[in-house]
PDB file of N, CA, C and O in Angstrom, chain B, residues numbered from 101:
ATOM      1  N   MET B 101      36.339 -10.469  18.441  1.00  0.00           N
ATOM      2  CA  MET B 101      35.541 -11.829  19.275  1.00  0.00           C
ATOM      3  C   MET B 101      34.609 -11.935  18.348  1.00  0.00           C
ATOM      4  O   MET B 101      33.983 -10.980  17.889  1.00  0.00           O
ATOM      5  N   PRO B 102      34.444 -13.337  17.962  1.00  0.00           N
ATOM      6  CA  PRO B 102      32.688 -13.279  17.562  1.00  0.00           C
ATOM      7  C   PRO B 102      31.868 -13.027  18.094  1.00  0.00           C
ATOM      8  O   PRO B 102      32.197 -13.069  19.279  1.00  0.00           O
ATOM      9  N   ALA B 103      30.344 -12.607  17.950  1.00  0.00           N
ATOM     10  CA  ALA B 103      29.087 -12.520  18.861  1.00  0.00           C
ATOM     11  C   ALA B 103      28.916 -13.753  18.821  1.00  0.00           C
ATOM     12  O   ALA B 103      29.341 -14.599  18.035  1.00  0.00           O
ATOM     13  N   LYS B 104      27.636 -13.892  20.579  1.00  0.00           N
ATOM     14  CA  LYS B 104      27.414 -15.553  21.076  1.00  0.00           C
ATOM     15  C   LYS B 104      26.401 -15.216  20.448  1.00  0.00           C
ATOM     16  O   LYS B 104      25.644 -14.249  20.368  1.00  0.00           O
ATOM     17  N   LYS B 105      26.623 -16.884  19.718  1.00  0.00           N
ATOM     18  CA  LYS B 105      24.962 -17.043  18.281  1.00  0.00           C
ATOM     19  C   LYS B 105      24.005 -17.076  19.102  1.00  0.00           C
ATOM     20  O   LYS B 105      23.036 -16.778  18.403  1.00  0.00           O
ATOM     21  N   GLU B 106      23.597 -17.268  20.267  1.00  0.00           N
ATOM     22  CA  GLU B 106      22.611 -17.039  20.998  1.00  0.00           C
ATOM     23  C   GLU B 106      21.719 -15.296  20.742  1.00  0.00           C
ATOM     24  O   GLU B 106      20.506 -15.151  20.591  1.00  0.00           O
ATOM     25  N   TYR B 107      22.375 -14.604  20.756  1.00  0.00           N
ATOM     26  CA  TYR B 107      22.297 -13.141  20.369  1.00  0.00           C
ATOM     27  C   TYR B 107      21.764 -12.971  18.889  1.00  0.00           C
ATOM     28  O   TYR B 107      20.900 -12.141  18.603  1.00  0.00           O
ATOM     29  N   LEU B 108      22.371 -13.858  17.936  1.00  0.00           N
ATOM     30  CA  LEU B 108      22.008 -13.842  16.710  1.00  0.00           C
ATOM     31  C   LEU B 108      20.857 -14.332  16.417  1.00  0.00           C
ATOM     32  O   LEU B 108      20.322 -15.261  17.021  1.00  0.00           O
ATOM     33  N   THR B 109      20.131 -13.383  14.903  1.00  0.00           N
ATOM     34  CA  THR B 109      18.978 -14.589  14.598  1.00  0.00           C
ATOM     35  C   THR B 109      19.379 -15.038  13.474  1.00  0.00           C
ATOM     36  O   THR B 109      20.314 -14.724  12.738  1.00  0.00           O
ATOM     37  N   THR B 110      18.259 -16.105  13.398  1.00  0.00           N
ATOM     38  CA  THR B 110      18.571 -17.129  12.243  1.00  0.00           C
ATOM     39  C   THR B 110      18.218 -16.372  11.262  1.00  0.00           C
ATOM     40  O   THR B 110      17.500 -15.373  11.289  1.00  0.00           O
ATOM     41  N   PRO B 111      19.149 -17.261   9.709  1.00  0.00           N
ATOM     42  CA  PRO B 111      19.168 -16.620   8.378  1.00  0.00           C
ATOM     43  C   PRO B 111      17.528 -15.952   7.667  1.00  0.00           C
ATOM     44  O   PRO B 111      17.224 -15.032   6.908  1.00  0.00           O
ATOM     45  N   GLY B 112      16.711 -17.138   8.510  1.00  0.00           N
ATOM     46  CA  GLY B 112      15.222 -16.864   7.790  1.00  0.00           C
ATOM     47  C   GLY B 112      14.442 -15.607   8.425  1.00  0.00           C
ATOM     48  O   GLY B 112      13.533 -15.010   7.848  1.00  0.00           O
ATOM     49  N   GLN B 113      14.952 -15.293   9.730  1.00  0.00           N
ATOM     50  CA  GLN B 113      14.375 -14.147  10.541  1.00  0.00           C
ATOM     51  C   GLN B 113      15.162 -12.906   9.714  1.00  0.00           C
ATOM     52  O   GLN B 113      14.579 -11.843   9.498  1.00  0.00           O
ATOM     53  N   ARG B 114      16.642 -13.168   9.244  1.00  0.00           N
ATOM     54  CA  ARG B 114      17.345 -11.679   8.918  1.00  0.00           C
ATOM     55  C   ARG B 114      16.317 -11.425   7.662  1.00  0.00           C
ATOM     56  O   ARG B 114      15.877 -10.318   7.350  1.00  0.00           O
ATOM     57  N   THR B 115      15.992 -12.784   6.938  1.00  0.00           N
ATOM     58  CA  THR B 115      15.471 -12.597   5.328  1.00  0.00           C
ATOM     59  C   THR B 115      14.544 -12.213   5.441  1.00  0.00           C
ATOM     60  O   THR B 115      14.182 -11.408   4.582  1.00  0.00           O
ATOM     61  N   LEU B 116      13.820 -12.474   6.303  1.00  0.00           N
ATOM     62  CA  LEU B 116      12.103 -11.700   6.817  1.00  0.00           C
ATOM     63  C   LEU B 116      12.435 -10.510   6.919  1.00  0.00           C
ATOM     64  O   LEU B 116      12.139  -9.732   6.012  1.00  0.00           O
ATOM     65  N   LYS B 117      13.144 -10.069   8.069  1.00  0.00           N
ATOM     66  CA  LYS B 117      13.378  -8.239   8.382  1.00  0.00           C
ATOM     67  C   LYS B 117      13.866  -7.711   7.556  1.00  0.00           C
ATOM     68  O   LYS B 117      13.393  -6.629   7.207  1.00  0.00           O
ATOM     69  N   ILE B 118      14.789  -8.140   7.022  1.00  0.00           N
ATOM     70  CA  ILE B 118      15.646  -7.466   5.155  1.00  0.00           C
ATOM     71  C   ILE B 118      14.483  -7.333   4.610  1.00  0.00           C
ATOM     72  O   ILE B 118      14.170  -6.143   4.645  1.00  0.00           O
ATOM     73  N   SER B 119      13.493  -8.130   4.003  1.00  0.00           N
ATOM     74  CA  SER B 119      12.823  -7.679   3.325  1.00  0.00           C
ATOM     75  C   SER B 119      11.564  -6.645   3.581  1.00  0.00           C
ATOM     76  O   SER B 119      11.255  -5.630   2.956  1.00  0.00           O
ATOM     77  N   ALA B 120      10.908  -7.312   4.800  1.00  0.00           N
ATOM     78  CA  ALA B 120      10.035  -6.408   5.252  1.00  0.00           C
ATOM     79  C   ALA B 120      10.635  -4.927   5.366  1.00  0.00           C
ATOM     80  O   ALA B 120       9.890  -3.964   5.180  1.00  0.00           O
ATOM     81  N   ALA B 121      11.933  -4.762   5.660  1.00  0.00           N
ATOM     82  CA  ALA B 121      12.140  -3.097   5.765  1.00  0.00           C
ATOM     83  C   ALA B 121      12.168  -2.466   4.413  1.00  0.00           C
ATOM     84  O   ALA B 121      11.480  -1.481   4.144  1.00  0.00           O
ATOM     85  N   VAL B 122      13.103  -3.138   3.428  1.00  0.00           N
ATOM     86  CA  VAL B 122      13.266  -2.475   2.092  1.00  0.00           C
ATOM     87  C   VAL B 122      11.783  -2.776   1.211  1.00  0.00           C
ATOM     88  O   VAL B 122      11.205  -1.760   0.823  1.00  0.00           O
ATOM     89  N   LEU B 123      11.358  -3.668   0.989  1.00  0.00           N
ATOM     90  CA  LEU B 123       9.852  -3.951   0.077  1.00  0.00           C
ATOM     91  C   LEU B 123       8.316  -3.839   1.272  1.00  0.00           C
ATOM     92  O   LEU B 123       7.272  -3.538   0.695  1.00  0.00           O
ATOM     93  N   GLY B 124       8.250  -3.992   2.300  1.00  0.00           N
ATOM     94  CA  GLY B 124       7.110  -3.908   3.009  1.00  0.00           C
ATOM     95  C   GLY B 124       7.062  -2.287   2.934  1.00  0.00           C
ATOM     96  O   GLY B 124       6.278  -1.688   2.198  1.00  0.00           O
ATOM     97  N   GLY B 125       8.086  -1.596   3.867  1.00  0.00           N
ATOM     98  CA  GLY B 125       8.248  -0.191   4.021  1.00  0.00           C
ATOM     99  C   GLY B 125       8.178   0.711   3.152  1.00  0.00           C
ATOM    100  O   GLY B 125       7.887   1.901   3.269  1.00  0.00           O
ATOM    101  N   TYR B 126       8.608  -0.226   1.787  1.00  0.00           N
ATOM    102  CA  TYR B 126       8.184   0.861   0.635  1.00  0.00           C
ATOM    103  C   TYR B 126       6.330   0.952   0.426  1.00  0.00           C
ATOM    104  O   TYR B 126       5.511   1.840   0.189  1.00  0.00           O
ATOM    105  N   PHE B 127       6.313  -0.073   0.598  1.00  0.00           N
ATOM    106  CA  PHE B 127       4.481  -0.171  -0.310  1.00  0.00           C
ATOM    107  C   PHE B 127       3.554   0.120   0.885  1.00  0.00           C
ATOM    108  O   PHE B 127       2.453   0.634   0.688  1.00  0.00           O
ATOM    109  N   VAL B 128       4.047  -0.249   2.317  1.00  0.00           N
ATOM    110  CA  VAL B 128       3.240   0.893   3.144  1.00  0.00           C
ATOM    111  C   VAL B 128       3.433   2.223   2.890  1.00  0.00           C
ATOM    112  O   VAL B 128       2.431   2.845   2.538  1.00  0.00           O
ATOM    113  N   SER B 129       4.585   2.887   2.990  1.00  0.00           N
ATOM    114  CA  SER B 129       4.739   4.510   2.476  1.00  0.00           C
ATOM    115  C   SER B 129       4.103   4.895   1.249  1.00  0.00           C
ATOM    116  O   SER B 129       4.033   6.117   1.122  1.00  0.00           O
ATOM    117  N   ILE B 130       3.683   4.314   0.433  1.00  0.00           N
ATOM    118  CA  ILE B 130       3.155   4.431  -1.341  1.00  0.00           C
ATOM    119  C   ILE B 130       1.309   4.169  -1.193  1.00  0.00           C
ATOM    120  O   ILE B 130       0.409   4.657  -1.877  1.00  0.00           O
ATOM    121  N   THR B 131       1.238   3.184   0.009  1.00  0.00           N
ATOM    122  CA  THR B 131      -0.448   3.354   0.349  1.00  0.00           C
ATOM    123  C   THR B 131      -0.642   4.527   1.582  1.00  0.00           C
ATOM    124  O   THR B 131      -1.633   5.236   1.760  1.00  0.00           O
ATOM    125  N   PHE B 132       0.264   4.507   2.147  1.00  0.00           N
ATOM    126  CA  PHE B 132      -0.208   5.723   2.946  1.00  0.00           C
ATOM    127  C   PHE B 132      -0.388   7.136   2.567  1.00  0.00           C
ATOM    128  O   PHE B 132      -0.883   8.096   3.159  1.00  0.00           O
ATOM    129  N   HIS B 133       0.246   6.961   1.224  1.00  0.00           N
ATOM    130  CA  HIS B 133       0.293   8.860   0.159  1.00  0.00           C
ATOM    131  C   HIS B 133      -0.745   8.175  -0.142  1.00  0.00           C
ATOM    132  O   HIS B 133      -1.797   8.492   0.411  1.00  0.00           O
ATOM    133  N   LEU B 134      -0.740   7.438  -0.768  1.00  0.00           N
ATOM    134  CA  LEU B 134      -2.588   7.224  -1.837  1.00  0.00           C
ATOM    135  C   LEU B 134      -3.424   7.417  -1.159  1.00  0.00           C
ATOM    136  O   LEU B 134      -4.292   8.053  -1.757  1.00  0.00           O
ATOM    137  N   PHE B 135      -3.804   7.112   0.324  1.00  0.00           N
ATOM    138  CA  PHE B 135      -4.697   7.395   1.386  1.00  0.00           C
ATOM    139  C   PHE B 135      -4.984   8.855   1.673  1.00  0.00           C
ATOM    140  O   PHE B 135      -6.131   9.266   1.847  1.00  0.00           O
ATOM    141  N   LEU B 136      -3.659   9.804   1.727  1.00  0.00           N
ATOM    142  CA  LEU B 136      -3.792  10.678   2.256  1.00  0.00           C
ATOM    143  C   LEU B 136      -4.501  11.847   1.173  1.00  0.00           C
ATOM    144  O   LEU B 136      -5.318  12.736   1.412  1.00  0.00           O
ATOM    145  N   ALA B 137      -3.875  11.475  -0.015  1.00  0.00           N
ATOM    146  CA  ALA B 137      -4.533  11.826  -1.588  1.00  0.00           C
ATOM    147  C   ALA B 137      -5.967  11.834  -1.576  1.00  0.00           C
ATOM    148  O   ALA B 137      -6.669  12.811  -1.834  1.00  0.00           O
ATOM    149  N   THR B 138      -6.395  10.578  -1.231  1.00  0.00           N
ATOM    150  CA  THR B 138      -8.286  10.623  -1.416  1.00  0.00           C
ATOM    151  C   THR B 138      -8.674  11.415   0.039  1.00  0.00           C
ATOM    152  O   THR B 138      -9.840  11.745   0.257  1.00  0.00           O
ATOM    153  N   ILE B 139      -7.924  11.603   0.710  1.00  0.00           N
ATOM    154  CA  ILE B 139      -8.597  12.089   1.960  1.00  0.00           C
ATOM    155  C   ILE B 139      -8.495  13.937   1.799  1.00  0.00           C
ATOM    156  O   ILE B 139      -9.346  14.822   1.886  1.00  0.00           O
ATOM    157  N   LEU B 140      -7.354  13.938   1.590  1.00  0.00           N
ATOM    158  CA  LEU B 140      -7.080  15.334   1.500  1.00  0.00           C
ATOM    159  C   LEU B 140      -7.177  16.300   0.010  1.00  0.00           C
ATOM    160  O   LEU B 140      -6.519  16.291  -1.030  1.00  0.00           O
ATOM    161  N   PRO B 141      -8.222  17.028   0.450  1.00  0.00           N
ATOM    162  CA  PRO B 141      -8.795  18.327  -0.855  1.00  0.00           C
ATOM    163  C   PRO B 141      -8.007  18.407  -1.762  1.00  0.00           C
ATOM    164  O   PRO B 141      -8.212  18.038  -2.918  1.00  0.00           O
ATOM    165  N   ASP B 142      -6.806  19.008  -1.235  1.00  0.00           N
ATOM    166  CA  ASP B 142      -5.879  18.814  -2.564  1.00  0.00           C
ATOM    167  C   ASP B 142      -4.651  17.973  -2.633  1.00  0.00           C
ATOM    168  O   ASP B 142      -3.554  18.023  -2.075  1.00  0.00           O
ATOM    169  N   ARG B 143      -5.306  17.044  -3.661  1.00  0.00           N
ATOM    170  CA  ARG B 143      -4.038  16.121  -4.343  1.00  0.00           C
ATOM    171  C   ARG B 143      -2.709  16.055  -4.964  1.00  0.00           C
ATOM    172  O   ARG B 143      -1.819  15.221  -4.799  1.00  0.00           O
ATOM    173  N   ASN B 144      -2.750  17.114  -5.725  1.00  0.00           N
ATOM    174  CA  ASN B 144      -1.493  17.199  -6.243  1.00  0.00           C
ATOM    175  C   ASN B 144      -0.571  18.093  -4.889  1.00  0.00           C
ATOM    176  O   ASN B 144       0.654  18.100  -5.019  1.00  0.00           O
ATOM    177  N   ILE B 145      -0.935  18.531  -4.132  1.00  0.00           N
ATOM    178  CA  ILE B 145      -0.092  18.989  -2.904  1.00  0.00           C
ATOM    179  C   ILE B 145       0.685  17.660  -2.273  1.00  0.00           C
ATOM    180  O   ILE B 145       1.888  17.492  -2.072  1.00  0.00           O
ATOM    181  N   VAL B 146      -0.267  16.919  -2.073  1.00  0.00           N
ATOM    182  CA  VAL B 146      -0.124  15.391  -1.599  1.00  0.00           C
ATOM    183  C   VAL B 146       0.930  14.886  -2.329  1.00  0.00           C
ATOM    184  O   VAL B 146       1.910  14.418  -1.750  1.00  0.00           O
ATOM    185  N   MET B 147       0.865  14.916  -3.283  1.00  0.00           N
ATOM    186  CA  MET B 147       1.585  14.102  -3.856  1.00  0.00           C
ATOM    187  C   MET B 147       3.183  14.463  -4.450  1.00  0.00           C
ATOM    188  O   MET B 147       4.099  13.706  -4.769  1.00  0.00           O
ATOM    189  N   LEU B 148       3.060  16.250  -4.446  1.00  0.00           N
ATOM    190  CA  LEU B 148       4.341  17.062  -4.633  1.00  0.00           C
ATOM    191  C   LEU B 148       5.287  16.197  -3.598  1.00  0.00           C
ATOM    192  O   LEU B 148       6.302  15.548  -3.850  1.00  0.00           O
ATOM    193  N   THR B 149       4.412  16.471  -1.988  1.00  0.00           N
ATOM    194  CA  THR B 149       5.589  16.352  -1.165  1.00  0.00           C
ATOM    195  C   THR B 149       5.948  15.407  -0.879  1.00  0.00           C
ATOM    196  O   THR B 149       6.890  15.294  -0.094  1.00  0.00           O
ATOM    197  N   ALA B 150       5.202  14.181  -1.519  1.00  0.00           N
ATOM    198  CA  ALA B 150       5.321  12.616  -0.999  1.00  0.00           C
ATOM    199  C   ALA B 150       6.717  12.272  -1.535  1.00  0.00           C
ATOM    200  O   ALA B 150       7.266  11.223  -1.196  1.00  0.00           O
ATOM    201  N   THR B 151       7.297  13.151  -2.372  1.00  0.00           N
ATOM    202  CA  THR B 151       9.015  13.129  -3.101  1.00  0.00           C
ATOM    203  C   THR B 151       9.592  12.785  -1.860  1.00  0.00           C
ATOM    204  O   THR B 151      10.272  11.785  -1.632  1.00  0.00           O
ATOM    205  N   PHE B 152       9.195  13.903  -0.877  1.00  0.00           N
ATOM    206  CA  PHE B 152      10.031  14.046   0.864  1.00  0.00           C
ATOM    207  C   PHE B 152       9.380  12.685   1.796  1.00  0.00           C
ATOM    208  O   PHE B 152      10.002  11.727   2.256  1.00  0.00           O
ATOM    209  N   THR B 153       8.380  12.895   1.851  1.00  0.00           N
ATOM    210  CA  THR B 153       8.129  12.637   2.864  1.00  0.00           C
ATOM    211  C   THR B 153       8.038  10.693   2.798  1.00  0.00           C
ATOM    212  O   THR B 153       8.464   9.793   3.522  1.00  0.00           O
ATOM    213  N   LEU B 154       7.415  10.742   1.788  1.00  0.00           N
ATOM    214  CA  LEU B 154       7.284   9.366   1.533  1.00  0.00           C
ATOM    215  C   LEU B 154       9.020   8.488   2.012  1.00  0.00           C
ATOM    216  O   LEU B 154       9.367   7.569   2.754  1.00  0.00           O
ATOM    217  N   PHE B 155       9.660   9.414   1.102  1.00  0.00           N
ATOM    218  CA  PHE B 155      11.630   8.901   1.287  1.00  0.00           C
ATOM    219  C   PHE B 155      11.572   8.841   3.230  1.00  0.00           C
ATOM    220  O   PHE B 155      11.596   7.721   3.739  1.00  0.00           O
ATOM    221  N   LEU B 156      11.512   9.877   4.003  1.00  0.00           N
ATOM    222  CA  LEU B 156      11.623   9.958   5.544  1.00  0.00           C
ATOM    223  C   LEU B 156      10.185   9.032   6.240  1.00  0.00           C
ATOM    224  O   LEU B 156      10.090   8.923   7.462  1.00  0.00           O
ATOM    225  N   LEU B 157       9.433   8.591   5.570  1.00  0.00           N
ATOM    226  CA  LEU B 157       8.506   7.786   6.172  1.00  0.00           C
ATOM    227  C   LEU B 157       9.157   6.310   5.947  1.00  0.00           C
ATOM    228  O   LEU B 157       9.421   5.621   6.933  1.00  0.00           O
ATOM    229  N   TRP B 158       9.411   5.836   4.610  1.00  0.00           N
ATOM    230  CA  TRP B 158      10.470   4.468   4.393  1.00  0.00           C
ATOM    231  C   TRP B 158      11.505   4.459   5.264  1.00  0.00           C
ATOM    232  O   TRP B 158      11.302   3.537   6.054  1.00  0.00           O
ATOM    233  N   GLY B 159      12.517   5.026   5.517  1.00  0.00           N
ATOM    234  CA  GLY B 159      13.648   5.263   6.501  1.00  0.00           C
ATOM    235  C   GLY B 159      13.037   5.022   7.486  1.00  0.00           C
ATOM    236  O   GLY B 159      13.311   3.900   7.910  1.00  0.00           O
ATOM    237  N   ILE B 160      12.125   5.694   8.227  1.00  0.00           N
ATOM    238  CA  ILE B 160      11.641   5.452   9.617  1.00  0.00           C
ATOM    239  C   ILE B 160      11.101   3.981   9.187  1.00  0.00           C
ATOM    240  O   ILE B 160      11.659   3.124   9.872  1.00  0.00           O
ATOM    241  N   LEU B 161      10.156   3.421   8.231  1.00  0.00           N
ATOM    242  CA  LEU B 161       9.532   1.890   8.322  1.00  0.00           C
ATOM    243  C   LEU B 161      10.678   0.821   8.186  1.00  0.00           C
ATOM    244  O   LEU B 161      10.416  -0.371   8.023  1.00  0.00           O
ATOM    245  N   MET B 162      11.947   1.301   8.261  1.00  0.00           N
ATOM    246  CA  MET B 162      12.891   0.569   7.314  1.00  0.00           C
ATOM    247  C   MET B 162      13.808  -0.092   8.381  1.00  0.00           C
ATOM    248  O   MET B 162      14.424  -1.146   8.219  1.00  0.00           O
ATOM    249  N   ILE B 163      13.808   0.833   9.712  1.00  0.00           N
ATOM    250  CA  ILE B 163      13.865   0.644  10.895  1.00  0.00           C
ATOM    251  C   ILE B 163      13.744   0.103  11.761  1.00  0.00           C
ATOM    252  O   ILE B 163      14.571  -0.242  12.605  1.00  0.00           O
ATOM    253  N   VAL B 164      11.709  -0.206  11.621  1.00  0.00           N
ATOM    254  CA  VAL B 164      10.751  -0.943  12.537  1.00  0.00           C
ATOM    255  C   VAL B 164      11.539  -1.888  12.758  1.00  0.00           C
ATOM    256  O   VAL B 164      12.201  -1.828  13.795  1.00  0.00           O
ATOM    257  N   PRO B 165      11.747  -3.312  11.642  1.00  0.00           N
ATOM    258  CA  PRO B 165      11.851  -4.468  11.652  1.00  0.00           C
ATOM    259  C   PRO B 165      12.858  -4.810  12.541  1.00  0.00           C
ATOM    260  O   PRO B 165      12.711  -5.606  13.468  1.00  0.00           O
ATOM    261  N   PHE B 166      13.846  -4.236  12.280  1.00  0.00           N
ATOM    262  CA  PHE B 166      15.229  -4.417  13.457  1.00  0.00           C
ATOM    263  C   PHE B 166      15.050  -4.465  14.074  1.00  0.00           C
ATOM    264  O   PHE B 166      15.796  -5.289  14.603  1.00  0.00           O
ATOM    265  N   LEU B 167      14.082  -3.939  15.031  1.00  0.00           N
ATOM    266  CA  LEU B 167      13.683  -3.607  16.424  1.00  0.00           C
ATOM    267  C   LEU B 167      12.866  -4.867  17.547  1.00  0.00           C
ATOM    268  O   LEU B 167      12.919  -5.240  18.719  1.00  0.00           O
ATOM    269  N   ALA B 168      12.153  -5.154  16.311  1.00  0.00           N
ATOM    270  CA  ALA B 168      10.976  -6.473  16.674  1.00  0.00           C
ATOM    271  C   ALA B 168      12.100  -7.942  16.925  1.00  0.00           C
ATOM    272  O   ALA B 168      13.241  -8.225  16.562  1.00  0.00           O
ATOM    273  N   GLN B 169      11.269  -8.461  17.560  1.00  0.00           N
ATOM    274  CA  GLN B 169      12.018  -9.917  17.847  1.00  0.00           C
ATOM    275  C   GLN B 169      12.300 -10.863  15.953  1.00  0.00           C
ATOM    276  O   GLN B 169      13.208 -11.006  15.135  1.00  0.00           O
ATOM    277  N   ASN B 170      10.963 -11.226  16.115  1.00  0.00           N
ATOM    278  CA  ASN B 170      10.311 -11.527  14.799  1.00  0.00           C
ATOM    279  C   ASN B 170       9.970 -10.790  13.377  1.00  0.00           C
ATOM    280  O   ASN B 170       9.391  -9.704  13.382  1.00  0.00           O
ATOM    281  N   GLY B 171      10.292 -11.329  12.363  1.00  0.00           N
ATOM    282  CA  GLY B 171      10.172 -11.066  10.842  1.00  0.00           C
ATOM    283  C   GLY B 171       8.370 -11.412  10.726  1.00  0.00           C
ATOM    284  O   GLY B 171       7.903 -10.871   9.725  1.00  0.00           O
ATOM    285  N   TRP B 172       7.568 -12.011  11.360  1.00  0.00           N
ATOM    286  CA  TRP B 172       6.807 -12.632  10.346  1.00  0.00           C
ATOM    287  C   TRP B 172       5.647 -11.561  11.230  1.00  0.00           C
ATOM    288  O   TRP B 172       4.676 -11.173  10.581  1.00  0.00           O
ATOM    289  N   LYS B 173       5.772 -11.145  12.585  1.00  0.00           N
ATOM    290  CA  LYS B 173       4.820 -10.264  12.689  1.00  0.00           C
ATOM    291  C   LYS B 173       5.181  -8.661  12.209  1.00  0.00           C
ATOM    292  O   LYS B 173       4.317  -7.798  12.058  1.00  0.00           O
ATOM    293  N   ILE B 174       6.599  -8.460  12.010  1.00  0.00           N
ATOM    294  CA  ILE B 174       6.436  -7.365  11.160  1.00  0.00           C
ATOM    295  C   ILE B 174       5.779  -7.134   9.832  1.00  0.00           C
ATOM    296  O   ILE B 174       5.428  -6.024   9.434  1.00  0.00           O
ATOM    297  N   TRP B 175       5.607  -8.501   9.031  1.00  0.00           N
ATOM    298  CA  TRP B 175       5.085  -8.728   7.929  1.00  0.00           C
ATOM    299  C   TRP B 175       3.876  -8.473   8.679  1.00  0.00           C
ATOM    300  O   TRP B 175       3.296  -7.398   8.522  1.00  0.00           O
ATOM    301  N   GLY B 176       3.459  -9.296   9.432  1.00  0.00           N
ATOM    302  CA  GLY B 176       1.859  -9.183   9.568  1.00  0.00           C
ATOM    303  C   GLY B 176       1.371  -7.669   9.610  1.00  0.00           C
ATOM    304  O   GLY B 176       0.533  -7.474   8.731  1.00  0.00           O
ATOM    305  N   VAL B 177       1.626  -6.634  10.312  1.00  0.00           N
ATOM    306  CA  VAL B 177       1.664  -5.794  10.648  1.00  0.00           C
ATOM    307  C   VAL B 177       1.736  -4.990   9.161  1.00  0.00           C
ATOM    308  O   VAL B 177       0.853  -4.148   8.998  1.00  0.00           O
ATOM    309  N   TYR B 178       2.474  -5.130   8.326  1.00  0.00           N
ATOM    310  CA  TYR B 178       2.947  -4.335   7.050  1.00  0.00           C
ATOM    311  C   TYR B 178       2.056  -4.896   6.318  1.00  0.00           C
ATOM    312  O   TYR B 178       1.623  -3.903   5.733  1.00  0.00           O
ATOM    313  N   LEU B 179       1.543  -5.653   5.975  1.00  0.00           N
ATOM    314  CA  LEU B 179       0.559  -6.477   5.236  1.00  0.00           C
ATOM    315  C   LEU B 179      -1.204  -5.843   5.711  1.00  0.00           C
ATOM    316  O   LEU B 179      -2.135  -5.673   4.924  1.00  0.00           O
ATOM    317  N   LEU B 180      -1.211  -5.612   7.144  1.00  0.00           N
ATOM    318  CA  LEU B 180      -2.605  -5.307   7.523  1.00  0.00           C
ATOM    319  C   LEU B 180      -2.233  -3.567   7.004  1.00  0.00           C
ATOM    320  O   LEU B 180      -2.801  -3.152   5.994  1.00  0.00           O
ATOM    321  N   LEU B 181      -1.682  -3.043   7.437  1.00  0.00           N
ATOM    322  CA  LEU B 181      -1.680  -1.751   6.899  1.00  0.00           C
ATOM    323  C   LEU B 181      -1.734  -1.394   5.754  1.00  0.00           C
ATOM    324  O   LEU B 181      -2.349  -0.388   5.404  1.00  0.00           O
ATOM    325  N   ILE B 182      -1.041  -2.228   4.901  1.00  0.00           N
ATOM    326  CA  ILE B 182      -1.173  -2.469   3.071  1.00  0.00           C
ATOM    327  C   ILE B 182      -2.825  -2.392   2.858  1.00  0.00           C
ATOM    328  O   ILE B 182      -3.456  -1.417   2.448  1.00  0.00           O
ATOM    329  N   CYS B 183      -3.391  -3.805   3.286  1.00  0.00           N
ATOM    330  CA  CYS B 183      -4.711  -3.776   3.169  1.00  0.00           C
ATOM    331  C   CYS B 183      -5.662  -2.412   3.220  1.00  0.00           C
ATOM    332  O   CYS B 183      -6.378  -1.782   2.443  1.00  0.00           O
ATOM    333  N   ILE B 184      -5.213  -2.335   4.672  1.00  0.00           N
ATOM    334  CA  ILE B 184      -6.339  -0.931   5.393  1.00  0.00           C
ATOM    335  C   ILE B 184      -5.809   0.124   4.714  1.00  0.00           C
ATOM    336  O   ILE B 184      -6.680   0.816   5.240  1.00  0.00           O
ATOM    337  N   PHE B 185      -5.159   0.968   3.991  1.00  0.00           N
ATOM    338  CA  PHE B 185      -5.142   1.884   3.179  1.00  0.00           C
ATOM    339  C   PHE B 185      -5.222   1.406   2.003  1.00  0.00           C
ATOM    340  O   PHE B 185      -5.632   2.400   1.404  1.00  0.00           O
ATOM    341  N   SER B 186      -5.137   0.694   1.324  1.00  0.00           N
ATOM    342  CA  SER B 186      -5.465   0.051  -0.246  1.00  0.00           C
ATOM    343  C   SER B 186      -6.885   0.262  -0.023  1.00  0.00           C
ATOM    344  O   SER B 186      -7.358   1.211  -0.648  1.00  0.00           O
ATOM    345  N   SER B 187      -7.825  -0.519   0.860  1.00  0.00           N
ATOM    346  CA  SER B 187      -8.990  -0.935   0.593  1.00  0.00           C
ATOM    347  C   SER B 187      -9.914   0.552   0.956  1.00  0.00           C
ATOM    348  O   SER B 187     -11.072   0.716   0.574  1.00  0.00           O
ATOM    349  N   ILE B 188      -9.361   1.259   1.525  1.00  0.00           N
ATOM    350  CA  ILE B 188      -9.924   2.827   2.261  1.00  0.00           C
ATOM    351  C   ILE B 188      -9.473   3.664   0.963  1.00  0.00           C
ATOM    352  O   ILE B 188     -10.016   4.763   1.078  1.00  0.00           O
ATOM    353  N   THR B 189      -8.899   3.634   0.062  1.00  0.00           N
ATOM    354  CA  THR B 189      -8.507   4.351  -1.123  1.00  0.00           C
ATOM    355  C   THR B 189      -9.239   3.883  -2.211  1.00  0.00           C
ATOM    356  O   THR B 189      -9.604   4.572  -3.164  1.00  0.00           O
ATOM    357  N   PHE B 190      -9.477   2.496  -2.017  1.00  0.00           N
ATOM    358  CA  PHE B 190     -10.634   2.216  -3.442  1.00  0.00           C
ATOM    359  C   PHE B 190     -11.451   2.426  -2.634  1.00  0.00           C
ATOM    360  O   PHE B 190     -12.178   2.952  -3.476  1.00  0.00           O
ATOM    361  N   TRP B 191     -12.096   2.512  -1.636  1.00  0.00           N
ATOM    362  CA  TRP B 191     -13.605   2.697  -1.477  1.00  0.00           C
ATOM    363  C   TRP B 191     -13.821   4.224  -1.727  1.00  0.00           C
ATOM    364  O   TRP B 191     -14.838   4.500  -2.365  1.00  0.00           O
ATOM    365  N   LEU B 192     -13.120   5.140  -1.373  1.00  0.00           N
ATOM    366  CA  LEU B 192     -12.815   6.333  -1.088  1.00  0.00           C
ATOM    367  C   LEU B 192     -12.857   7.453  -2.696  1.00  0.00           C
ATOM    368  O   LEU B 192     -13.142   8.635  -2.888  1.00  0.00           O
ATOM    369  N   ARG B 193     -12.379   6.229  -3.648  1.00  0.00           N
ATOM    370  CA  ARG B 193     -11.693   7.311  -4.866  1.00  0.00           C
ATOM    371  C   ARG B 193     -13.244   7.173  -5.592  1.00  0.00           C
ATOM    372  O   ARG B 193     -13.490   7.770  -6.640  1.00  0.00           O
TER     373      ARG B 193
END
């Protein structure tokens, strides 16, 4: 038995959520680890552990868009985080 149409998201929202999960989550994870590398004194340790922690953070950030109602809001939050982490990294290095 198929699901009711009222509970399904539109194709546009589905595309926004999938792209936010894959691309947005990856870029937030990358910029967060670059931000940590500029703040913490030993950059090599951050970059070595980023192999594992980046994958874990990306996995968590891939789940978040599907919990939200609106894909545009998730993209807005992800872009805001990317801009914040990137600008702090740029100014502190």
